[in-house]
MARBA-303420 format. One record per residue (C-alpha): x, y, z. Coordinates in nm, 2 decimals, always signed. Layout:
<sites>
{site {X; Y; Z}}
...
</sites>
This chain:
<sites>
{site {+7.64; +21.65; +0.14}}
{site {+7.34; +21.87; +0.30}}
{site {+7.11; +22.10; +0.21}}
{site {+7.15; +22.41; +0.35}}
{site {+7.55; +22.36; +0.51}}
{site {+7.64; +22.59; +0.17}}
{site {+7.48; +22.90; -0.03}}
{site {+7.52; +22.90; -0.42}}
{site {+7.89; +23.06; -0.47}}
{site {+8.00; +22.95; -0.10}}
{site {+8.23; +22.73; -0.04}}
{site {+8.17; +22.51; +0.22}}
{site {+8.36; +22.56; +0.52}}
{site {+8.39; +22.15; +0.56}}
{site {+8.60; +22.10; +0.23}}
{site {+8.98; +22.08; +0.28}}
{site {+9.18; +22.32; +0.26}}
{site {+9.32; +22.31; -0.03}}
{site {+9.03; +22.26; -0.19}}
{site {+8.96; +22.63; -0.12}}
{site {+9.12; +22.94; -0.38}}
{site {+9.06; +23.20; -0.14}}
{site {+9.05; +23.17; +0.18}}
{site {+8.72; +23.19; +0.38}}
{site {+8.83; +23.23; +0.71}}
{site {+9.16; +23.31; +0.86}}
{site {+9.31; +23.07; +1.14}}
{site {+9.29; +23.18; +1.48}}
{site {+9.52; +23.04; +1.70}}
{site {+9.53; +23.01; +2.07}}
{site {+9.75; +22.91; +2.23}}
{site {+9.70; +22.63; +2.51}}
{site {+9.63; +22.81; +2.83}}
{site {+9.56; +23.12; +2.70}}
{site {+9.28; +23.30; +2.73}}
{site {+9.04; +23.30; +2.32}}
{site {+9.09; +23.69; +2.46}}
{site {+9.38; +23.67; +2.37}}
{site {+9.47; +23.45; +2.06}}
{site {+9.67; +23.54; +1.78}}
{site {+9.54; +23.58; +1.38}}
{site {+9.78; +23.49; +1.13}}
{site {+9.77; +23.60; +0.82}}
{site {+9.75; +23.37; +0.53}}
{site {+10.12; +23.23; +0.42}}
{site {+10.11; +23.29; +0.06}}
{site {+9.98; +23.56; -0.17}}
{site {+9.77; +23.37; -0.36}}
{site {+9.54; +23.32; +0.01}}
{site {+9.60; +22.96; -0.03}}
{site {+9.58; +22.83; +0.38}}
{site {+9.94; +22.74; +0.53}}
{site {+9.95; +22.40; +0.63}}
{site {+9.91; +22.29; +1.00}}
{site {+10.20; +22.22; +1.20}}
{site {+10.26; +21.88; +1.30}}
{site {+10.20; +21.73; +1.61}}
{site {+9.91; +22.06; +1.68}}
{site {+9.55; +21.92; +1.72}}
{site {+9.27; +22.12; +1.49}}
{site {+8.95; +22.17; +1.56}}
{site {+8.71; +22.29; +1.31}}
{site {+8.44; +22.53; +1.43}}
{site {+8.15; +22.60; +1.14}}
{site {+7.84; +22.86; +1.13}}
{site {+7.53; +22.71; +1.33}}
{site {+7.39; +22.56; +1.01}}
{site {+7.08; +22.63; +0.91}}
{site {+6.82; +22.52; +0.67}}
{site {+6.77; +22.78; +0.41}}
{site {+6.37; +22.81; +0.53}}
{site {+6.51; +22.91; +0.88}}
{site {+6.36; +22.57; +1.05}}
{site {+6.59; +22.37; +1.26}}
{site {+6.55; +21.98; +1.11}}
{site {+6.60; +21.69; +1.31}}
{site {+6.94; +21.62; +1.21}}
{site {+7.01; +21.96; +1.40}}
{site {+6.80; +21.83; +1.75}}
{site {+7.02; +21.49; +1.65}}
{site {+7.34; +21.69; +1.63}}
{site {+7.23; +21.97; +1.91}}
{site {+7.24; +21.64; +2.17}}
{site {+7.53; +21.55; +2.06}}
{site {+7.84; +21.70; +2.31}}
{site {+8.09; +21.90; +2.14}}
{site {+8.41; +22.05; +2.25}}
{site {+8.28; +22.45; +2.36}}
{site {+8.38; +22.65; +2.08}}
{site {+8.68; +22.93; +2.20}}
{site {+8.51; +23.30; +2.26}}
{site {+8.54; +23.49; +1.86}}
{site {+8.58; +23.25; +1.70}}
{site {+8.27; +23.15; +1.54}}
{site {+8.36; +23.09; +1.14}}
{site {+8.64; +23.08; +1.22}}
{site {+8.97; +22.75; +1.20}}
{site {+9.11; +22.68; +1.54}}
{site {+9.45; +22.61; +1.57}}
{site {+9.50; +22.51; +1.94}}
{site {+9.89; +22.50; +2.03}}
{site {+10.09; +22.42; +2.38}}
{site {+10.17; +22.72; +2.58}}
{site {+10.52; +22.81; +2.51}}
{site {+10.86; +22.78; +2.69}}
{site {+11.01; +23.05; +2.87}}
{site {+11.28; +23.22; +2.67}}
{site {+11.66; +23.07; +2.75}}
{site {+11.87; +23.31; +2.91}}
{site {+12.11; +23.40; +2.65}}
{site {+12.49; +23.60; +2.71}}
{site {+12.67; +23.62; +2.36}}
{site {+12.59; +23.29; +2.27}}
{site {+12.59; +23.09; +2.57}}
{site {+12.24; +22.93; +2.69}}
{site {+12.27; +22.89; +3.03}}
{site {+12.23; +23.12; +3.37}}
{site {+12.53; +23.36; +3.43}}
{site {+12.84; +23.25; +3.70}}
{site {+12.76; +23.57; +3.85}}
{site {+12.39; +23.53; +3.98}}
{site {+12.43; +23.82; +4.14}}
{site {+12.33; +24.23; +4.18}}
{site {+12.56; +24.36; +4.39}}
{site {+12.93; +24.29; +4.52}}
{site {+13.22; +24.35; +4.73}}
{site {+13.56; +24.28; +4.83}}
{site {+13.80; +24.36; +5.11}}
{site {+14.16; +24.27; +5.09}}
{site {+14.42; +24.29; +5.32}}
{site {+14.75; +24.36; +5.20}}
{site {+15.13; +24.25; +5.32}}
{site {+15.32; +24.41; +5.03}}
{site {+15.68; +24.48; +4.95}}
{site {+15.82; +24.76; +4.80}}
{site {+16.14; +24.91; +4.59}}
{site {+16.44; +24.98; +4.80}}
{site {+16.56; +25.39; +4.73}}
{site {+16.85; +25.55; +4.67}}
{site {+17.03; +25.60; +5.05}}
{site {+17.35; +25.84; +5.02}}
{site {+17.64; +25.79; +5.24}}
{site {+17.71; +25.97; +5.56}}
{site {+18.07; +25.92; +5.64}}
{site {+18.38; +25.82; +5.55}}
{site {+18.74; +25.72; +5.68}}
{site {+18.98; +25.95; +5.55}}
{site {+18.97; +26.18; +5.21}}
{site {+18.76; +25.98; +4.97}}
{site {+18.81; +25.62; +5.21}}
{site {+18.53; +25.36; +5.27}}
{site {+18.19; +25.44; +5.37}}
{site {+18.04; +25.43; +5.67}}
{site {+17.76; +25.60; +5.69}}
{site {+17.55; +25.42; +5.46}}
{site {+17.22; +25.35; +5.71}}
{site {+17.00; +25.04; +5.69}}
{site {+16.64; +25.21; +5.62}}
{site {+16.49; +25.03; +5.38}}
{site {+16.14; +24.97; +5.38}}
{site {+16.09; +24.55; +5.41}}
{site {+15.73; +24.60; +5.38}}
{site {+15.46; +24.79; +5.46}}
{site {+15.06; +24.68; +5.57}}
{site {+14.74; +24.82; +5.40}}
{site {+14.36; +24.77; +5.33}}
{site {+14.20; +24.77; +4.97}}
{site {+13.82; +24.76; +4.92}}
{site {+13.62; +24.71; +4.58}}
{site {+13.23; +24.76; +4.57}}
{site {+13.03; +24.69; +4.26}}
{site {+12.63; +24.67; +4.05}}
{site {+12.52; +24.54; +3.81}}
{site {+12.33; +24.81; +3.60}}
{site {+12.16; +24.60; +3.39}}
{site {+11.90; +24.32; +3.37}}
{site {+12.14; +23.99; +3.21}}
{site {+12.43; +24.11; +3.52}}
{site {+12.68; +24.19; +3.17}}
{site {+12.74; +24.59; +3.22}}
{site {+12.80; +24.74; +3.56}}
{site {+13.04; +24.96; +3.77}}
{site {+13.28; +24.90; +4.02}}
{site {+13.45; +25.16; +4.24}}
{site {+13.70; +25.13; +4.56}}
{site {+14.12; +25.18; +4.60}}
{site {+14.37; +25.06; +4.82}}
{site {+14.54; +25.24; +5.11}}
{site {+14.93; +25.15; +5.29}}
{site {+14.99; +25.29; +5.62}}
{site {+15.24; +25.44; +5.66}}
{site {+15.54; +25.33; +5.68}}
{site {+15.91; +25.49; +5.83}}
{site {+16.25; +25.36; +5.98}}
{site {+16.54; +25.52; +6.09}}
{site {+16.85; +25.46; +6.19}}
{site {+17.13; +25.56; +6.39}}
{site {+17.48; +25.62; +6.33}}
{site {+17.78; +25.71; +6.63}}
{site {+18.13; +25.75; +6.55}}
{site {+18.39; +25.96; +6.76}}
{site {+18.75; +25.93; +6.92}}
{site {+18.94; +25.98; +6.54}}
{site {+19.07; +26.28; +6.36}}
{site {+18.98; +26.05; +6.03}}
{site {+18.62; +26.06; +6.06}}
{site {+18.51; +26.26; +5.78}}
{site {+18.20; +26.42; +5.63}}
{site {+18.17; +26.36; +5.27}}
{site {+18.18; +26.70; +5.23}}
{site {+18.48; +26.82; +5.50}}
{site {+18.73; +26.65; +5.73}}
{site {+18.87; +26.67; +6.09}}
{site {+18.55; +26.54; +6.23}}
{site {+18.63; +26.44; +6.59}}
{site {+18.24; +26.28; +6.62}}
{site {+17.95; +26.29; +6.47}}
{site {+17.59; +26.15; +6.63}}
{site {+17.40; +26.12; +6.28}}
{site {+16.97; +26.00; +6.23}}
{site {+16.86; +25.89; +5.90}}
{site {+16.49; +25.84; +5.89}}
{site {+16.25; +25.73; +5.58}}
{site {+15.89; +25.79; +5.55}}
{site {+15.68; +25.65; +5.31}}
{site {+15.27; +25.62; +5.22}}
{site {+15.11; +25.48; +4.93}}
{site {+14.73; +25.49; +4.82}}
{site {+14.57; +25.54; +4.55}}
{site {+14.14; +25.47; +4.38}}
{site {+13.99; +25.39; +4.09}}
{site {+13.66; +25.38; +3.89}}
{site {+13.53; +25.15; +3.64}}
{site {+13.28; +25.03; +3.41}}
{site {+13.33; +24.61; +3.37}}
{site {+13.16; +24.45; +3.06}}
{site {+13.11; +24.09; +3.02}}
{site {+13.19; +23.96; +2.74}}
{site {+13.14; +23.62; +2.76}}
{site {+13.01; +23.36; +3.04}}
{site {+12.92; +22.99; +2.99}}
{site {+12.84; +22.73; +3.26}}
{site {+12.60; +22.77; +3.59}}
{site {+12.63; +22.90; +3.98}}
{site {+12.81; +22.63; +4.01}}
{site {+13.03; +22.50; +3.73}}
{site {+13.12; +22.80; +3.49}}
{site {+13.37; +23.06; +3.39}}
{site {+13.39; +23.46; +3.24}}
{site {+13.56; +23.72; +3.07}}
{site {+13.49; +24.13; +3.16}}
{site {+13.65; +24.36; +2.98}}
{site {+13.75; +24.69; +3.21}}
{site {+13.75; +25.10; +3.18}}
{site {+13.80; +25.42; +3.38}}
{site {+13.97; +25.60; +3.57}}
{site {+14.26; +25.60; +3.81}}
{site {+14.49; +25.79; +4.11}}
{site {+14.79; +25.70; +4.23}}
{site {+14.95; +25.86; +4.55}}
{site {+15.33; +25.78; +4.64}}
{site {+15.47; +26.04; +4.96}}
{site {+15.81; +25.97; +5.09}}
{site {+16.03; +26.16; +5.29}}
{site {+16.35; +26.16; +5.40}}
{site {+16.53; +26.33; +5.68}}
{site {+16.91; +26.37; +5.77}}
{site {+16.98; +26.50; +6.15}}
{site {+17.31; +26.53; +6.28}}
{site {+17.54; +26.66; +6.57}}
{site {+17.89; +26.72; +6.46}}
{site {+18.15; +26.79; +6.72}}
{site {+18.48; +26.94; +6.53}}
{site {+18.89; +26.93; +6.64}}
{site {+19.11; +27.24; +6.60}}
{site {+19.06; +27.25; +6.23}}
{site {+18.91; +27.42; +6.00}}
{site {+18.99; +27.70; +6.22}}
{site {+18.67; +27.91; +6.16}}
{site {+18.50; +27.57; +6.33}}
{site {+18.75; +27.49; +6.58}}
{site {+18.62; +27.33; +6.91}}
{site {+18.28; +27.40; +6.78}}
{site {+17.94; +27.18; +6.77}}
{site {+17.74; +27.21; +6.46}}
{site {+17.38; +27.05; +6.47}}
{site {+17.17; +27.04; +6.12}}
{site {+16.86; +26.92; +5.98}}
{site {+16.82; +26.84; +5.59}}
{site {+16.47; +26.71; +5.47}}
{site {+16.40; +26.60; +5.09}}
{site {+16.02; +26.55; +5.04}}
{site {+15.84; +26.42; +4.69}}
{site {+15.53; +26.40; +4.59}}
{site {+15.40; +26.14; +4.31}}
{site {+15.03; +26.20; +4.25}}
{site {+14.90; +26.04; +3.91}}
{site {+14.59; +26.09; +3.71}}
{site {+14.47; +25.89; +3.41}}
{site {+14.28; +25.67; +3.25}}
{site {+14.23; +25.27; +3.22}}
{site {+14.17; +24.93; +3.03}}
{site {+14.22; +24.64; +3.18}}
{site {+14.05; +24.26; +3.16}}
{site {+13.95; +24.02; +3.44}}
{site {+13.87; +23.62; +3.36}}
{site {+13.76; +23.36; +3.63}}
{site {+13.68; +23.01; +3.62}}
{site {+13.41; +22.81; +3.91}}
{site {+13.44; +22.50; +3.99}}
{site {+13.19; +22.35; +4.29}}
{site {+13.28; +22.56; +4.57}}
{site {+13.69; +22.62; +4.41}}
{site {+13.69; +22.97; +4.25}}
{site {+14.01; +23.14; +4.05}}
{site {+14.05; +23.48; +3.93}}
{site {+14.34; +23.65; +3.70}}
{site {+14.32; +24.02; +3.59}}
{site {+14.56; +24.29; +3.39}}
{site {+14.48; +24.68; +3.43}}
{site {+14.73; +24.92; +3.27}}
{site {+14.72; +25.30; +3.31}}
{site {+14.84; +25.57; +3.11}}
{site {+14.86; +25.94; +3.18}}
{site {+15.01; +26.21; +3.37}}
{site {+15.21; +26.23; +3.70}}
{site {+15.21; +26.49; +3.87}}
{site {+15.56; +26.60; +4.07}}
{site {+15.66; +26.79; +4.36}}
{site {+15.98; +26.83; +4.57}}
{site {+15.98; +26.98; +4.91}}
{site {+16.35; +27.09; +5.04}}
{site {+16.47; +27.25; +5.35}}
{site {+16.76; +27.24; +5.59}}
{site {+16.85; +27.43; +5.88}}
{site {+17.15; +27.51; +6.05}}
{site {+17.27; +27.52; +6.40}}
{site {+17.64; +27.64; +6.54}}
{site {+17.73; +27.66; +6.90}}
{site {+18.13; +27.78; +6.94}}
{site {+18.36; +27.94; +7.13}}
{site {+18.35; +28.34; +7.08}}
{site {+18.60; +28.35; +6.85}}
{site {+18.65; +28.34; +6.57}}
{site {+18.32; +28.24; +6.48}}
{site {+18.08; +28.27; +6.81}}
{site {+17.76; +28.10; +6.80}}
{site {+17.46; +28.15; +6.49}}
{site {+17.15; +27.98; +6.33}}
{site {+17.13; +27.98; +5.94}}
{site {+16.89; +27.81; +5.72}}
{site {+16.94; +27.49; +5.53}}
{site {+17.16; +27.25; +5.62}}
{site {+17.43; +27.01; +5.43}}
{site {+17.25; +26.91; +5.16}}
{site {+16.95; +27.13; +5.16}}
{site {+17.14; +27.51; +5.14}}
{site {+17.00; +27.80; +5.01}}
{site {+17.09; +27.74; +4.63}}
{site {+16.87; +27.41; +4.64}}
{site {+16.61; +27.44; +4.87}}
{site {+16.24; +27.53; +4.77}}
{site {+15.96; +27.35; +4.65}}
{site {+15.97; +27.22; +4.26}}
{site {+15.68; +27.05; +4.03}}
{site {+15.61; +26.95; +3.70}}
{site {+15.37; +26.70; +3.53}}
{site {+15.51; +26.40; +3.35}}
{site {+15.41; +26.15; +3.16}}
{site {+15.34; +25.77; +3.33}}
{site {+15.27; +25.45; +3.25}}
{site {+15.10; +25.25; +3.59}}
{site {+14.99; +24.85; +3.48}}
{site {+14.89; +24.65; +3.76}}
{site {+14.79; +24.28; +3.76}}
{site {+14.67; +24.03; +3.98}}
{site {+14.59; +23.66; +4.10}}
{site {+14.37; +23.54; +4.37}}
{site {+14.26; +23.18; +4.42}}
{site {+13.98; +23.10; +4.71}}
{site {+13.69; +22.87; +4.83}}
{site {+13.35; +22.97; +4.87}}
{site {+13.17; +22.91; +5.18}}
{site {+12.83; +22.98; +5.10}}
{site {+12.63; +23.14; +4.82}}
{site {+12.69; +23.47; +4.89}}
{site {+13.07; +23.47; +5.07}}
{site {+13.38; +23.33; +4.97}}
{site {+13.76; +23.35; +5.12}}
{site {+14.07; +23.37; +4.94}}
{site {+14.41; +23.46; +4.88}}
{site {+14.64; +23.64; +4.64}}
{site {+14.92; +23.79; +4.49}}
{site {+14.94; +24.16; +4.31}}
{site {+15.20; +24.34; +4.13}}
{site {+15.20; +24.73; +4.10}}
{site {+15.43; +24.95; +3.90}}
{site {+15.50; +25.32; +3.84}}
{site {+15.74; +25.46; +3.59}}
{site {+15.86; +25.83; +3.58}}
{site {+15.85; +25.95; +3.99}}
{site {+16.08; +26.08; +4.18}}
{site {+16.23; +25.98; +4.52}}
{site {+16.40; +26.12; +4.81}}
{site {+16.69; +25.96; +4.81}}
{site {+16.79; +26.03; +4.44}}
{site {+16.74; +26.37; +4.50}}
{site {+16.98; +26.36; +4.83}}
{site {+17.18; +26.13; +4.64}}
{site {+17.31; +26.42; +4.34}}
{site {+17.35; +26.71; +4.59}}
{site {+17.60; +26.47; +4.81}}
{site {+17.82; +26.37; +4.49}}
{site {+17.87; +26.77; +4.50}}
{site {+18.02; +26.86; +4.79}}
{site {+17.88; +27.15; +4.85}}
{site {+18.07; +27.44; +5.01}}
{site {+18.00; +27.53; +5.41}}
{site {+17.74; +27.82; +5.31}}
{site {+17.70; +27.98; +5.66}}
{site {+18.08; +28.02; +5.67}}
{site {+18.09; +28.19; +5.37}}
{site {+18.34; +27.96; +5.11}}
{site {+18.35; +28.04; +4.82}}
{site {+18.19; +27.81; +4.58}}
{site {+17.82; +27.81; +4.41}}
{site {+17.63; +27.61; +4.61}}
{site {+17.41; +27.31; +4.50}}
{site {+17.14; +27.36; +4.23}}
{site {+16.77; +27.17; +4.19}}
{site {+16.77; +26.87; +3.90}}
{site {+16.49; +26.67; +3.90}}
{site {+16.62; +26.30; +3.94}}
{site {+16.35; +26.03; +3.80}}
{site {+16.34; +25.68; +3.87}}
{site {+16.08; +25.35; +3.90}}
{site {+15.91; +25.23; +4.16}}
{site {+15.72; +24.87; +4.20}}
{site {+15.50; +24.71; +4.48}}
{site {+15.43; +24.40; +4.50}}
{site {+15.28; +24.13; +4.78}}
{site {+15.03; +23.87; +4.86}}
{site {+14.63; +23.99; +5.02}}
{site {+14.40; +23.76; +5.20}}
{site {+14.04; +23.87; +5.08}}
{site {+13.65; +23.79; +5.23}}
{site {+13.42; +23.86; +4.94}}
{site {+13.04; +23.88; +4.95}}
{site {+12.79; +23.95; +4.69}}
{site {+12.38; +24.03; +4.72}}
</sites>
């Protein structure tokens, strides 16, 4: 080795790494394409100070100090080496061992063990449904009979065969990897009503369930229903696999749910009596009875949703269960108008009807535990990247609810006295009569995302 390239007590910089007992210079690591100012200094790989072996496949360049003789004057060999083209050393790399590394690849997208982009590669999403549902029928009390305890003539068909409405949901992802989001919305079923008219007459054998000898009666029974609800949920993506064209996902849902079910059943009658009973002889009695129920549910909700995308076809299914309190409300009211000959009764107006009498009229409410599960499935076609169409099915169940038919039927079974005539006997009393409710049907969906 030429003189001047080392000093007494200092190892030569050209010696192999294993020849050093102490590391004379640290590694100077510079990724390919990265300025020297951003290069990283790597510490030795063991406690003895030995330099770590160079990684396989990575070229290394030794950049020594400029050689100078001990006397400080340049030699002919120095001039010869200076004329030979050399790769310029990196900035601040003088006297250091340099390893040039290729540029690092971008960090893969990792979602709970999957290293593919998400199937749902959007930030904001929402959908709207047109709903066509069927609801559970309720009990309708009888209006007329033939003879005492005879065949029922007055159980009208006023069931609500179907209801229509809309459902809207809007959501957004709130983290950079689209694994945690918040969404809210609800559905609204348009008010639905049905009316039936019963006309009987010309026979003294036609009876009201409460008394006999009715000559004729015109009855109109109306049924009204309205259902709507709202919810607010957090959505957590548990797993997601595939790409934007083919793949699936599984999400957990949790949040708050509200549900409102309101119904009303009214009965309007115009009754003409014969010669008996004596007080109502040849009288015309007009009555109005109204039973209104309102159920308001407030509760926490948990659920799950899974879906799959295959090219332009998509499919999802979900299930949710809400547990909470149902605020039950009942309003019962009635009125009676009597037009009769001056003797013996005459004309009068009184509060209360045949079913809604003073003893059971009023407003009643209480809180009861309730459960509201919901399941659904949807399938459709992706028209473009941010627009999808689909159809689906939904089933919603609501337990421990009050419905007007059950409240009215309980009163009719007691055959209450004619209170406005001063008949003896205790009037009907109010009792909460619970049942359950369900609605199910199809939906047509339009979904957008951005």
